[in-house]
PyMOL Python script that loads the backbone (N, CA, C, O; Angstrom):
from pymol import cmd

cmd.read_pdbstr("""\
ATOM      1  N   MET A   1       9.344   2.769   7.550  1.00  0.00           N
ATOM      2  CA  MET A   1       8.980   2.328   6.242  1.00  0.00           C
ATOM      3  C   MET A   1       9.036   3.962   5.232  1.00  0.00           C
ATOM      4  O   MET A   1       8.604   5.084   5.497  1.00  0.00           O
ATOM      5  N   ASP A   2       9.565   3.567   4.366  1.00  0.00           N
ATOM      6  CA  ASP A   2       9.375   4.971   3.347  1.00  0.00           C
ATOM      7  C   ASP A   2       8.288   5.113   3.171  1.00  0.00           C
ATOM      8  O   ASP A   2       7.557   4.125   3.235  1.00  0.00           O
ATOM      9  N   LYS A   3       7.746   6.400   2.879  1.00  0.00           N
ATOM     10  CA  LYS A   3       6.405   6.557   2.343  1.00  0.00           C
ATOM     11  C   LYS A   3       6.166   5.943   0.844  1.00  0.00           C
ATOM     12  O   LYS A   3       5.249   5.314   0.314  1.00  0.00           O
ATOM     13  N   LYS A   4       7.452   6.437   0.418  1.00  0.00           N
ATOM     14  CA  LYS A   4       7.233   5.818  -1.150  1.00  0.00           C
ATOM     15  C   LYS A   4       6.931   4.510  -1.095  1.00  0.00           C
ATOM     16  O   LYS A   4       5.901   4.189  -1.688  1.00  0.00           O
ATOM     17  N   LEU A   5       7.597   3.582  -0.498  1.00  0.00           N
ATOM     18  CA  LEU A   5       7.277   2.236  -0.617  1.00  0.00           C
ATOM     19  C   LEU A   5       5.811   2.028  -0.108  1.00  0.00           C
ATOM     20  O   LEU A   5       5.087   1.195  -0.653  1.00  0.00           O
ATOM     21  N   LEU A   6       5.385   2.788   0.934  1.00  0.00           N
ATOM     22  CA  LEU A   6       4.091   2.380   1.426  1.00  0.00           C
ATOM     23  C   LEU A   6       3.071   2.695   0.260  1.00  0.00           C
ATOM     24  O   LEU A   6       2.075   1.983   0.136  1.00  0.00           O
ATOM     25  N   VAL A   7       3.309   3.763  -0.602  1.00  0.00           N
ATOM     26  CA  VAL A   7       2.483   4.291  -1.479  1.00  0.00           C
ATOM     27  C   VAL A   7       2.555   3.217  -2.625  1.00  0.00           C
ATOM     28  O   VAL A   7       1.548   3.025  -3.307  1.00  0.00           O
ATOM     29  N   THR A   8       3.707   2.511  -2.862  1.00  0.00           N
ATOM     30  CA  THR A   8       3.541   1.461  -3.864  1.00  0.00           C
ATOM     31  C   THR A   8       2.759   0.006  -3.299  1.00  0.00           C
ATOM     32  O   THR A   8       2.153  -0.771  -4.036  1.00  0.00           O
ATOM     33  N   GLU A   9       2.900  -0.120  -2.092  1.00  0.00           N
ATOM     34  CA  GLU A   9       1.944  -1.203  -1.842  1.00  0.00           C
ATOM     35  C   GLU A   9       0.649  -0.937  -1.594  1.00  0.00           C
ATOM     36  O   GLU A   9      -0.101  -1.911  -1.529  1.00  0.00           O
ATOM     37  N   ILE A  10       0.120   0.327  -1.413  1.00  0.00           N
ATOM     38  CA  ILE A  10      -1.042   0.550  -1.395  1.00  0.00           C
ATOM     39  C   ILE A  10      -1.634   0.422  -3.045  1.00  0.00           C
ATOM     40  O   ILE A  10      -2.689  -0.124  -3.370  1.00  0.00           O
ATOM     41  N   GLN A  11      -0.703   1.045  -3.909  1.00  0.00           N
ATOM     42  CA  GLN A  11      -1.090   0.752  -5.152  1.00  0.00           C
ATOM     43  C   GLN A  11      -1.308  -0.644  -5.712  1.00  0.00           C
ATOM     44  O   GLN A  11      -1.906  -0.804  -6.776  1.00  0.00           O
ATOM     45  N   LYS A  12      -0.823  -1.661  -4.995  1.00  0.00           N
ATOM     46  CA  LYS A  12      -0.937  -3.092  -5.158  1.00  0.00           C
ATOM     47  C   LYS A  12      -2.591  -3.228  -4.888  1.00  0.00           C
ATOM     48  O   LYS A  12      -3.255  -3.843  -5.722  1.00  0.00           O
ATOM     49  N   VAL A  13      -3.149  -2.727  -3.880  1.00  0.00           N
ATOM     50  CA  VAL A  13      -3.979  -3.097  -3.405  1.00  0.00           C
ATOM     51  C   VAL A  13      -5.345  -2.486  -4.162  1.00  0.00           C
ATOM     52  O   VAL A  13      -6.407  -3.089  -4.315  1.00  0.00           O
ATOM     53  N   VAL A  14      -5.059  -1.263  -4.549  1.00  0.00           N
ATOM     54  CA  VAL A  14      -6.217  -0.357  -5.684  1.00  0.00           C
ATOM     55  C   VAL A  14      -6.108  -0.967  -6.786  1.00  0.00           C
ATOM     56  O   VAL A  14      -7.053  -0.835  -7.563  1.00  0.00           O
ATOM     57  N   ALA A  15      -4.835  -1.899  -7.253  1.00  0.00           N
ATOM     58  CA  ALA A  15      -4.942  -2.705  -8.558  1.00  0.00           C
ATOM     59  C   ALA A  15      -6.026  -3.770  -8.429  1.00  0.00           C
ATOM     60  O   ALA A  15      -6.930  -3.920  -9.251  1.00  0.00           O
ATOM     61  N   THR A  16      -5.874  -4.417  -7.445  1.00  0.00           N
ATOM     62  CA  THR A  16      -6.630  -5.436  -7.264  1.00  0.00           C
ATOM     63  C   THR A  16      -8.340  -5.140  -7.332  1.00  0.00           C
ATOM     64  O   THR A  16      -9.093  -5.929  -7.901  1.00  0.00           O
ATOM     65  N   PHE A  17      -8.729  -4.128  -6.793  1.00  0.00           N
ATOM     66  CA  PHE A  17     -10.079  -3.422  -7.200  1.00  0.00           C
ATOM     67  C   PHE A  17     -10.224  -3.051  -8.531  1.00  0.00           C
ATOM     68  O   PHE A  17     -11.301  -3.283  -9.081  1.00  0.00           O
ATOM     69  N   LYS A  18      -9.288  -2.493  -9.165  1.00  0.00           N
ATOM     70  CA  LYS A  18      -9.398  -2.148 -10.710  1.00  0.00           C
ATOM     71  C   LYS A  18      -9.761  -3.321 -11.667  1.00  0.00           C
ATOM     72  O   LYS A  18     -10.591  -3.271 -12.575  1.00  0.00           O
ATOM     73  N   VAL A  19      -9.002  -4.374 -11.311  1.00  0.00           N
ATOM     74  CA  VAL A  19      -9.006  -5.540 -12.004  1.00  0.00           C
ATOM     75  C   VAL A  19     -10.776  -6.070 -11.897  1.00  0.00           C
ATOM     76  O   VAL A  19     -11.261  -6.761 -12.793  1.00  0.00           O
ATOM     77  N   GLU A  20     -11.490  -5.680 -10.831  1.00  0.00           N
ATOM     78  CA  GLU A  20     -12.895  -5.999 -10.702  1.00  0.00           C
ATOM     79  C   GLU A  20     -13.729  -4.967 -10.965  1.00  0.00           C
ATOM     80  O   GLU A  20     -14.858  -4.941 -10.476  1.00  0.00           O
ATOM     81  N   ASP A  21     -13.262  -3.988 -11.778  1.00  0.00           N
ATOM     82  CA  ASP A  21     -14.174  -2.797 -12.236  1.00  0.00           C
ATOM     83  C   ASP A  21     -14.209  -1.778 -11.368  1.00  0.00           C
ATOM     84  O   ASP A  21     -14.971  -0.871 -11.703  1.00  0.00           O
ATOM     85  N   ARG A  22     -13.506  -1.603 -10.146  1.00  0.00           N
ATOM     86  CA  ARG A  22     -13.988  -0.823  -9.106  1.00  0.00           C
ATOM     87  C   ARG A  22     -12.784   0.165  -8.908  1.00  0.00           C
ATOM     88  O   ARG A  22     -11.791  -0.133  -8.245  1.00  0.00           O
ATOM     89  N   THR A  23     -12.961   1.347  -9.533  1.00  0.00           N
ATOM     90  CA  THR A  23     -11.734   2.145  -9.212  1.00  0.00           C
ATOM     91  C   THR A  23     -12.173   3.112  -8.448  1.00  0.00           C
ATOM     92  O   THR A  23     -13.346   3.103  -8.076  1.00  0.00           O
ATOM     93  N   PHE A  24     -11.211   4.220  -8.045  1.00  0.00           N
ATOM     94  CA  PHE A  24     -11.098   4.819  -7.051  1.00  0.00           C
ATOM     95  C   PHE A  24     -11.115   6.219  -7.653  1.00  0.00           C
ATOM     96  O   PHE A  24     -10.391   6.421  -8.628  1.00  0.00           O
ATOM     97  N   ASP A  25     -11.819   7.141  -7.202  1.00  0.00           N
ATOM     98  CA  ASP A  25     -11.800   8.492  -7.462  1.00  0.00           C
ATOM     99  C   ASP A  25     -10.404   9.304  -6.707  1.00  0.00           C
ATOM    100  O   ASP A  25      -9.620  10.115  -7.200  1.00  0.00           O
ATOM    101  N   PHE A  26     -10.465   8.758  -5.417  1.00  0.00           N
ATOM    102  CA  PHE A  26      -9.537   9.687  -4.796  1.00  0.00           C
ATOM    103  C   PHE A  26      -8.697   8.528  -3.779  1.00  0.00           C
ATOM    104  O   PHE A  26      -9.510   7.849  -3.153  1.00  0.00           O
ATOM    105  N   VAL A  27      -7.558   8.244  -3.552  1.00  0.00           N
ATOM    106  CA  VAL A  27      -6.732   7.513  -2.759  1.00  0.00           C
ATOM    107  C   VAL A  27      -5.521   8.672  -2.350  1.00  0.00           C
ATOM    108  O   VAL A  27      -4.853   9.329  -3.148  1.00  0.00           O
ATOM    109  N   CYS A  28      -5.456   8.707  -0.800  1.00  0.00           N
ATOM    110  CA  CYS A  28      -4.510   9.329  -0.365  1.00  0.00           C
ATOM    111  C   CYS A  28      -4.092   8.839   1.011  1.00  0.00           C
ATOM    112  O   CYS A  28      -4.959   8.503   1.818  1.00  0.00           O
ATOM    113  N   LEU A  29      -2.797   8.784   1.313  1.00  0.00           N
ATOM    114  CA  LEU A  29      -2.051   8.734   2.806  1.00  0.00           C
ATOM    115  C   LEU A  29      -1.996   9.842   3.357  1.00  0.00           C
ATOM    116  O   LEU A  29      -1.351  10.720   2.784  1.00  0.00           O
ATOM    117  N   GLU A  30      -2.617  10.123   4.566  1.00  0.00           N
ATOM    118  CA  GLU A  30      -2.530  11.269   5.244  1.00  0.00           C
ATOM    119  C   GLU A  30      -1.786  11.128   6.439  1.00  0.00           C
ATOM    120  O   GLU A  30      -2.334  10.490   7.338  1.00  0.00           O
ATOM    121  N   PRO A  31      -0.516  11.641   6.668  1.00  0.00           N
ATOM    122  CA  PRO A  31      -0.141  11.609   8.290  1.00  0.00           C
ATOM    123  C   PRO A  31      -0.788  11.979   9.382  1.00  0.00           C
ATOM    124  O   PRO A  31      -1.378  13.048   9.535  1.00  0.00           O
ATOM    125  N   ILE A  32      -0.678  11.031  10.219  1.00  0.00           N
ATOM    126  CA  ILE A  32      -1.294  11.609  11.367  1.00  0.00           C
ATOM    127  C   ILE A  32      -0.417  12.533  12.236  1.00  0.00           C
ATOM    128  O   ILE A  32       0.719  12.302  12.651  1.00  0.00           O
ATOM    129  N   HIS A  33      -1.180  13.629  12.426  1.00  0.00           N
ATOM    130  CA  HIS A  33      -0.258  14.822  13.268  1.00  0.00           C
ATOM    131  C   HIS A  33       1.016  14.908  13.050  1.00  0.00           C
ATOM    132  O   HIS A  33       1.775  15.027  14.012  1.00  0.00           O
ATOM    133  N   GLY A  34       1.543  14.862  11.645  1.00  0.00           N
ATOM    134  CA  GLY A  34       2.799  15.128  11.313  1.00  0.00           C
ATOM    135  C   GLY A  34       3.767  13.875  11.627  1.00  0.00           C
ATOM    136  O   GLY A  34       4.990  14.013  11.644  1.00  0.00           O
ATOM    137  N   SER A  35       3.168  12.721  11.859  1.00  0.00           N
ATOM    138  CA  SER A  35       4.214  11.548  12.112  1.00  0.00           C
ATOM    139  C   SER A  35       4.373  10.762  10.867  1.00  0.00           C
ATOM    140  O   SER A  35       3.455  10.493  10.092  1.00  0.00           O
ATOM    141  N   GLU A  36       5.605  10.418  10.741  1.00  0.00           N
ATOM    142  CA  GLU A  36       6.175   9.795   9.506  1.00  0.00           C
ATOM    143  C   GLU A  36       5.754   8.196   9.655  1.00  0.00           C
ATOM    144  O   GLU A  36       6.051   7.477   8.702  1.00  0.00           O
ATOM    145  N   THR A  37       5.230   7.728  10.539  1.00  0.00           N
ATOM    146  CA  THR A  37       5.203   6.229  10.861  1.00  0.00           C
ATOM    147  C   THR A  37       3.662   5.619  11.020  1.00  0.00           C
ATOM    148  O   THR A  37       3.367   4.424  11.048  1.00  0.00           O
ATOM    149  N   SER A  38       2.685   6.850  11.124  1.00  0.00           N
ATOM    150  CA  SER A  38       1.042   6.562  10.981  1.00  0.00           C
ATOM    151  C   SER A  38       0.482   7.160  10.102  1.00  0.00           C
ATOM    152  O   SER A  38       0.739   8.347   9.897  1.00  0.00           O
ATOM    153  N   PHE A  39      -0.179   6.659   9.570  1.00  0.00           N
ATOM    154  CA  PHE A  39      -1.097   7.227   8.419  1.00  0.00           C
ATOM    155  C   PHE A  39      -2.755   6.850   8.345  1.00  0.00           C
ATOM    156  O   PHE A  39      -3.175   5.802   8.835  1.00  0.00           O
ATOM    157  N   ILE A  40      -3.532   7.708   7.756  1.00  0.00           N
ATOM    158  CA  ILE A  40      -4.764   7.460   7.511  1.00  0.00           C
ATOM    159  C   ILE A  40      -5.061   7.222   5.935  1.00  0.00           C
ATOM    160  O   ILE A  40      -4.988   8.217   5.213  1.00  0.00           O
ATOM    161  N   LEU A  41      -5.345   6.143   5.428  1.00  0.00           N
ATOM    162  CA  LEU A  41      -5.668   5.954   4.211  1.00  0.00           C
ATOM    163  C   LEU A  41      -7.083   6.519   3.968  1.00  0.00           C
ATOM    164  O   LEU A  41      -8.125   6.054   4.428  1.00  0.00           O
ATOM    165  N   ASN A  42      -6.928   7.786   3.033  1.00  0.00           N
ATOM    166  CA  ASN A  42      -8.435   8.122   2.744  1.00  0.00           C
ATOM    167  C   ASN A  42      -8.678   7.814   1.378  1.00  0.00           C
ATOM    168  O   ASN A  42      -7.810   7.966   0.518  1.00  0.00           O
ATOM    169  N   ILE A  43      -9.916   7.353   1.120  1.00  0.00           N
ATOM    170  CA  ILE A  43     -10.329   6.847  -0.109  1.00  0.00           C
ATOM    171  C   ILE A  43     -11.820   7.443  -0.522  1.00  0.00           C
ATOM    172  O   ILE A  43     -12.678   7.793   0.288  1.00  0.00           O
ATOM    173  N   LYS A  44     -11.930   7.477  -1.952  1.00  0.00           N
ATOM    174  CA  LYS A  44     -13.368   7.606  -2.362  1.00  0.00           C
ATOM    175  C   LYS A  44     -13.565   7.124  -3.668  1.00  0.00           C
ATOM    176  O   LYS A  44     -12.812   7.272  -4.631  1.00  0.00           O
ATOM    177  N   ALA A  45     -14.734   6.485  -3.613  1.00  0.00           N
ATOM    178  CA  ALA A  45     -15.305   5.791  -4.867  1.00  0.00           C
ATOM    179  C   ALA A  45     -16.789   5.618  -4.786  1.00  0.00           C
ATOM    180  O   ALA A  45     -17.380   5.171  -3.803  1.00  0.00           O
ATOM    181  N   ASN A  46     -17.345   6.017  -5.917  1.00  0.00           N
ATOM    182  CA  ASN A  46     -18.564   5.983  -5.720  1.00  0.00           C
ATOM    183  C   ASN A  46     -19.623   4.608  -5.565  1.00  0.00           C
ATOM    184  O   ASN A  46     -20.768   4.532  -5.119  1.00  0.00           O
ATOM    185  N   TRP A  47     -18.688   3.559  -6.147  1.00  0.00           N
ATOM    186  CA  TRP A  47     -19.262   2.135  -5.841  1.00  0.00           C
ATOM    187  C   TRP A  47     -19.446   1.668  -4.306  1.00  0.00           C
ATOM    188  O   TRP A  47     -20.161   0.707  -4.022  1.00  0.00           O
ATOM    189  N   LEU A  48     -18.754   2.411  -3.352  1.00  0.00           N
ATOM    190  CA  LEU A  48     -18.622   2.360  -2.077  1.00  0.00           C
ATOM    191  C   LEU A  48     -19.997   2.733  -1.581  1.00  0.00           C
ATOM    192  O   LEU A  48     -20.476   2.255  -0.553  1.00  0.00           O
ATOM    193  N   ASN A  49     -20.602   3.592  -2.341  1.00  0.00           N
ATOM    194  CA  ASN A  49     -21.869   4.141  -1.828  1.00  0.00           C
ATOM    195  C   ASN A  49     -23.147   3.055  -1.659  1.00  0.00           C
ATOM    196  O   ASN A  49     -24.137   3.212  -0.944  1.00  0.00           O
ATOM    197  N   THR A  50     -22.814   1.833  -2.583  1.00  0.00           N
ATOM    198  CA  THR A  50     -23.935   1.010  -2.470  1.00  0.00           C
ATOM    199  C   THR A  50     -23.790   0.173  -1.537  1.00  0.00           C
ATOM    200  O   THR A  50     -24.522  -0.814  -1.615  1.00  0.00           O
ATOM    201  N   TYR A  51     -22.794   0.251  -0.308  1.00  0.00           N
ATOM    202  CA  TYR A  51     -23.022  -0.642   0.611  1.00  0.00           C
ATOM    203  C   TYR A  51     -24.116   0.020   1.798  1.00  0.00           C
ATOM    204  O   TYR A  51     -24.428   1.205   1.914  1.00  0.00           O
ATOM    205  N   SER A  52     -24.501  -0.942   2.482  1.00  0.00           N
ATOM    206  CA  SER A  52     -25.574  -0.162   3.251  1.00  0.00           C
ATOM    207  C   SER A  52     -25.089   0.307   4.489  1.00  0.00           C
ATOM    208  O   SER A  52     -25.974   0.708   5.246  1.00  0.00           O
ATOM    209  N   SER A  53     -24.046   0.363   4.868  1.00  0.00           N
ATOM    210  CA  SER A  53     -23.165   1.248   5.866  1.00  0.00           C
ATOM    211  C   SER A  53     -21.796   1.571   5.454  1.00  0.00           C
ATOM    212  O   SER A  53     -21.275   0.806   4.642  1.00  0.00           O
ATOM    213  N   CYS A  54     -21.122   2.585   5.882  1.00  0.00           N
ATOM    214  CA  CYS A  54     -19.780   3.170   5.906  1.00  0.00           C
ATOM    215  C   CYS A  54     -18.916   1.889   6.476  1.00  0.00           C
ATOM    216  O   CYS A  54     -17.842   1.583   5.957  1.00  0.00           O
ATOM    217  N   TYR A  55     -19.364   1.312   7.366  1.00  0.00           N
ATOM    218  CA  TYR A  55     -18.671   0.040   8.124  1.00  0.00           C
ATOM    219  C   TYR A  55     -18.395  -1.096   7.150  1.00  0.00           C
ATOM    220  O   TYR A  55     -17.278  -1.557   6.913  1.00  0.00           O
ATOM    221  N   GLU A  56     -19.618  -1.518   6.580  1.00  0.00           N
ATOM    222  CA  GLU A  56     -19.359  -2.381   5.490  1.00  0.00           C
ATOM    223  C   GLU A  56     -18.224  -2.085   4.425  1.00  0.00           C
ATOM    224  O   GLU A  56     -17.229  -2.809   4.376  1.00  0.00           O
ATOM    225  N   ALA A  57     -18.358  -1.236   3.753  1.00  0.00           N
ATOM    226  CA  ALA A  57     -17.377  -0.359   2.802  1.00  0.00           C
ATOM    227  C   ALA A  57     -15.838  -0.350   3.495  1.00  0.00           C
ATOM    228  O   ALA A  57     -14.863  -0.567   2.776  1.00  0.00           O
ATOM    229  N   ILE A  58     -15.701  -0.120   4.747  1.00  0.00           N
ATOM    230  CA  ILE A  58     -14.514   0.004   5.361  1.00  0.00           C
ATOM    231  C   ILE A  58     -14.005  -1.178   5.521  1.00  0.00           C
ATOM    232  O   ILE A  58     -12.825  -1.369   5.229  1.00  0.00           O
ATOM    233  N   ASP A  59     -14.912  -2.326   6.082  1.00  0.00           N
ATOM    234  CA  ASP A  59     -14.502  -3.626   6.349  1.00  0.00           C
ATOM    235  C   ASP A  59     -14.088  -4.208   4.903  1.00  0.00           C
ATOM    236  O   ASP A  59     -12.993  -4.767   4.842  1.00  0.00           O
ATOM    237  N   LEU A  60     -14.764  -4.136   3.894  1.00  0.00           N
ATOM    238  CA  LEU A  60     -14.140  -4.667   2.604  1.00  0.00           C
ATOM    239  C   LEU A  60     -12.789  -4.068   2.260  1.00  0.00           C
ATOM    240  O   LEU A  60     -11.879  -4.778   1.835  1.00  0.00           O
ATOM    241  N   ILE A  61     -12.677  -2.937   2.420  1.00  0.00           N
ATOM    242  CA  ILE A  61     -11.027  -2.198   2.415  1.00  0.00           C
ATOM    243  C   ILE A  61     -10.252  -2.831   3.063  1.00  0.00           C
ATOM    244  O   ILE A  61      -9.251  -3.328   2.545  1.00  0.00           O
ATOM    245  N   VAL A  62     -10.567  -2.966   4.458  1.00  0.00           N
ATOM    246  CA  VAL A  62      -9.622  -3.590   5.411  1.00  0.00           C
ATOM    247  C   VAL A  62      -9.280  -4.920   5.298  1.00  0.00           C
ATOM    248  O   VAL A  62      -8.166  -5.365   5.573  1.00  0.00           O
ATOM    249  N   ASN A  63     -10.359  -5.661   4.837  1.00  0.00           N
ATOM    250  CA  ASN A  63     -10.087  -7.145   4.644  1.00  0.00           C
ATOM    251  C   ASN A  63      -9.120  -7.390   3.365  1.00  0.00           C
ATOM    252  O   ASN A  63      -8.421  -8.390   3.206  1.00  0.00           O
ATOM    253  N   ARG A  64      -9.220  -6.248   2.457  1.00  0.00           N
ATOM    254  CA  ARG A  64      -8.438  -6.528   1.089  1.00  0.00           C
ATOM    255  C   ARG A  64      -6.754  -5.871   1.662  1.00  0.00           C
ATOM    256  O   ARG A  64      -5.721  -6.273   1.128  1.00  0.00           O
ATOM    257  N   LEU A  65      -6.749  -5.074   2.539  1.00  0.00           N
ATOM    258  CA  LEU A  65      -5.267  -4.742   2.887  1.00  0.00           C
ATOM    259  C   LEU A  65      -4.783  -5.769   3.573  1.00  0.00           C
ATOM    260  O   LEU A  65      -3.588  -5.976   3.361  1.00  0.00           O
ATOM    261  N   TYR A  66      -5.355  -6.550   4.393  1.00  0.00           N
ATOM    262  CA  TYR A  66      -4.938  -7.647   5.158  1.00  0.00           C
ATOM    263  C   TYR A  66      -4.681  -8.752   4.450  1.00  0.00           C
ATOM    264  O   TYR A  66      -3.785  -9.510   4.822  1.00  0.00           O
ATOM    265  N   SER A  67      -5.461  -9.024   3.271  1.00  0.00           N
ATOM    266  CA  SER A  67      -5.189  -9.973   2.346  1.00  0.00           C
ATOM    267  C   SER A  67      -3.641  -9.897   1.608  1.00  0.00           C
ATOM    268  O   SER A  67      -2.885 -10.857   1.459  1.00  0.00           O
ATOM    269  N   ILE A  68      -3.423  -8.681   1.247  1.00  0.00           N
ATOM    270  CA  ILE A  68      -2.413  -8.233   0.387  1.00  0.00           C
ATOM    271  C   ILE A  68      -1.307  -7.774   1.065  1.00  0.00           C
ATOM    272  O   ILE A  68      -0.231  -8.283   0.753  1.00  0.00           O
ATOM    273  N   LEU A  69      -1.324  -6.955   1.897  1.00  0.00           N
ATOM    274  CA  LEU A  69      -0.227  -6.464   2.600  1.00  0.00           C
ATOM    275  C   LEU A  69       0.435  -7.588   3.645  1.00  0.00           C
ATOM    276  O   LEU A  69      -0.179  -8.615   3.932  1.00  0.00           O
ATOM    277  N   ASP A  70       1.722  -7.286   4.167  1.00  0.00           N
ATOM    278  CA  ASP A  70       2.373  -8.141   5.188  1.00  0.00           C
ATOM    279  C   ASP A  70       2.306  -7.032   6.402  1.00  0.00           C
ATOM    280  O   ASP A  70       2.102  -5.821   6.314  1.00  0.00           O
ATOM    281  N   LYS A  71       2.541  -7.829   7.541  1.00  0.00           N
ATOM    282  CA  LYS A  71       2.330  -7.041   8.837  1.00  0.00           C
ATOM    283  C   LYS A  71       2.796  -5.965   9.037  1.00  0.00           C
ATOM    284  O   LYS A  71       2.281  -4.977   9.560  1.00  0.00           O
ATOM    285  N   GLU A  72       4.338  -6.203   8.401  1.00  0.00           N
ATOM    286  CA  GLU A  72       5.157  -5.008   8.590  1.00  0.00           C
ATOM    287  C   GLU A  72       4.422  -3.536   7.760  1.00  0.00           C
ATOM    288  O   GLU A  72       4.394  -2.386   8.199  1.00  0.00           O
ATOM    289  N   THR A  73       4.013  -3.924   6.779  1.00  0.00           N
ATOM    290  CA  THR A  73       3.198  -2.552   5.917  1.00  0.00           C
ATOM    291  C   THR A  73       2.151  -2.115   6.498  1.00  0.00           C
ATOM    292  O   THR A  73       1.826  -0.929   6.535  1.00  0.00           O
ATOM    293  N   LEU A  74       1.390  -3.274   7.123  1.00  0.00           N
ATOM    294  CA  LEU A  74      -0.128  -2.794   7.748  1.00  0.00           C
ATOM    295  C   LEU A  74       0.360  -1.849   9.026  1.00  0.00           C
ATOM    296  O   LEU A  74      -0.261  -0.789   9.093  1.00  0.00           O
ATOM    297  N   LYS A  75       1.055  -1.991   9.730  1.00  0.00           N
ATOM    298  CA  LYS A  75       1.589  -1.510  10.956  1.00  0.00           C
ATOM    299  C   LYS A  75       1.338   0.331  10.855  1.00  0.00           C
ATOM    300  O   LYS A  75       1.029   1.112  11.755  1.00  0.00           O
ATOM    301  N   TYR A  76       1.558   0.536   9.687  1.00  0.00           N
ATOM    302  CA  TYR A  76       1.889   2.164   9.071  1.00  0.00           C
ATOM    303  C   TYR A  76       0.546   2.610   8.940  1.00  0.00           C
ATOM    304  O   TYR A  76       0.306   3.784   9.218  1.00  0.00           O
ATOM    305  N   ILE A  77      -0.573   1.689   8.474  1.00  0.00           N
ATOM    306  CA  ILE A  77      -2.165   2.244   8.119  1.00  0.00           C
ATOM    307  C   ILE A  77      -2.869   2.179   9.433  1.00  0.00           C
ATOM    308  O   ILE A  77      -3.302   1.056   9.691  1.00  0.00           O
ATOM    309  N   ASN A  78      -3.069   3.004  10.237  1.00  0.00           N
ATOM    310  CA  ASN A  78      -3.676   3.594  11.278  1.00  0.00           C
ATOM    311  C   ASN A  78      -5.129   3.284  11.227  1.00  0.00           C
ATOM    312  O   ASN A  78      -5.734   2.529  11.987  1.00  0.00           O
ATOM    313  N   ARG A  79      -5.714   4.113  10.016  1.00  0.00           N
ATOM    314  CA  ARG A  79      -7.142   3.910   9.874  1.00  0.00           C
ATOM    315  C   ARG A  79      -7.341   4.034   8.606  1.00  0.00           C
ATOM    316  O   ARG A  79      -6.392   4.384   7.904  1.00  0.00           O
ATOM    317  N   VAL A  80      -8.800   3.741   7.942  1.00  0.00           N
ATOM    318  CA  VAL A  80      -9.228   3.761   6.842  1.00  0.00           C
ATOM    319  C   VAL A  80     -10.371   4.805   7.000  1.00  0.00           C
ATOM    320  O   VAL A  80     -11.287   4.678   7.811  1.00  0.00           O
ATOM    321  N   TYR A  81     -10.234   5.782   6.200  1.00  0.00           N
ATOM    322  CA  TYR A  81     -11.425   6.794   5.930  1.00  0.00           C
ATOM    323  C   TYR A  81     -12.211   7.153   4.555  1.00  0.00           C
ATOM    324  O   TYR A  81     -11.750   7.746   3.580  1.00  0.00           O
ATOM    325  N   ILE A  82     -13.325   6.712   4.710  1.00  0.00           N
ATOM    326  CA  ILE A  82     -13.720   7.079   3.406  1.00  0.00           C
ATOM    327  C   ILE A  82     -14.470   8.751   3.356  1.00  0.00           C
ATOM    328  O   ILE A  82     -15.207   9.394   4.103  1.00  0.00           O
ATOM    329  N   VAL A  83     -13.900   8.946   2.229  1.00  0.00           N
ATOM    330  CA  VAL A  83     -14.306  10.532   1.773  1.00  0.00           C
ATOM    331  C   VAL A  83     -15.592  10.540   1.076  1.00  0.00           C
ATOM    332  O   VAL A  83     -15.826   9.792   0.127  1.00  0.00           O
ATOM    333  N   ASP A  84     -16.519  11.484   1.602  1.00  0.00           N
ATOM    334  CA  ASP A  84     -17.675  11.871   1.023  1.00  0.00           C
ATOM    335  C   ASP A  84     -17.435  12.856  -0.177  1.00  0.00           C
ATOM    336  O   ASP A  84     -18.020  12.586  -1.226  1.00  0.00           O
ATOM    337  N   GLU A  85     -16.577  14.049  -0.125  1.00  0.00           N
ATOM    338  CA  GLU A  85     -16.132  14.977  -1.014  1.00  0.00           C
ATOM    339  C   GLU A  85     -14.878  15.015  -1.172  1.00  0.00           C
ATOM    340  O   GLU A  85     -14.088  14.484  -0.391  1.00  0.00           O
ATOM    341  N   ILE A  86     -14.579  15.606  -2.133  1.00  0.00           N
ATOM    342  CA  ILE A  86     -12.969  15.989  -2.501  1.00  0.00           C
ATOM    343  C   ILE A  86     -13.018  17.436  -2.418  1.00  0.00           C
ATOM    344  O   ILE A  86     -12.003  18.101  -2.629  1.00  0.00           O
TER     345      ILE A  86
END
""", "prot")
cmd.dss("prot")
cmd.show_as("cartoon", "prot")
cmd.util.cbc("prot")
cmd.orient("prot")
């Protein structure tokens, strides 16, 4: 999958949060050790800090990814990481 297409797909997910008044301060796809097929989705948003654990926040993001993206796209996202500092 072309990285530009993957970015477009991630933007769809981000837009669904924006509709709920939940914006992100930072969203970035980072290739895993130079790979062109496996990425870490790095995100930062103050509203994610309201969850009692990082796992709950990641679970929310992952569930949204699975509800919007198809299997083909999901296989390129290896991990979701919540960034504390930019």
